[in-house]
N, C-alpha and C positions, 0 to 999 in steps of 0.2 A: 439541497437535497440531502436528506438523512438516510443513511443506510444502518440498518439495525445491528449488524454483527461486524466485527473486525473482518471476517472472511468476505462479507459482502462489499465492505469498503475496499478491501485490496482488489477484488475482482472489478469493482466500479472504476477505480483509477487506472487500473491495467488496461481496461478496455477503452477508456477515454483517451488514453495515450497510444492506443492501437499497438500495444505490446502483446506478445504471447507469453504464456507461462515460462517457456524456455527462455525468452529474452530476460525476463526478470530473474530467473535462476542464474543464468550466465553473468548477470551483473552482481550477484551476492556470492561472495566466496564461500564454497563448502554447501551450497544449496541446490537441490536437484528440482526439475520441473514437477517431480512427484510431491516434493514438500510444498510448492507453491499450491498445487491442486489441493492438497490436504488443508492449508491454511485457508484457502477460499471456501472450502466445503465445511469449515469449522470442525473438522476431524481433529486436527492439532492446532496449536497456536505458535506463531514465531517467538523466539526468545528475544530478550531486550537488545541484544546486539543486532539481531536480524530486523527488528522493528526500526532501528535507526537506519540501517541500510535501505529498507523498503521506503522509508519516507524520503530518501535521497533519490532512490530510482523512480519512485512514483511522483516526485516532485510536489510533495504535500507536507503538511505539518504533522509531526508525530502525534500530537494530542488528537488530532482528527482521526488517525488511524485507531488510537485507542479508544476514544469515546464518542466519535461521530460528531454531528452537528453540521452547520453549514460551511462549505468551502468558499473562500473569497480569494481571488487572485490579487496578490500584492506586487505592483509593478516594481517597487524598489528592491524586492528580492527576487522577483521572477518566479516565485512559488504560490502554491494554493495553501492558505491558512485557515485554521478553524476560526469561526466567528461564534 
């Protein structure tokens, strides 16, 4: 499943994991739920440090967050990766 923007991909993974914006914000130091909302609406973009943290919290590949593509679950890592 391809999502066209980074904001749509963030929202897609967050909802797949049944996390709230506040859950994600609490897991990333110095980030508010308002920032998550702005990222998801493509009003602003996360910085590089936040992108790395997002990939961890959302259990997905950093490149998928940046570029999209298809997500495939890798059993050996227990994470979703871009294909």
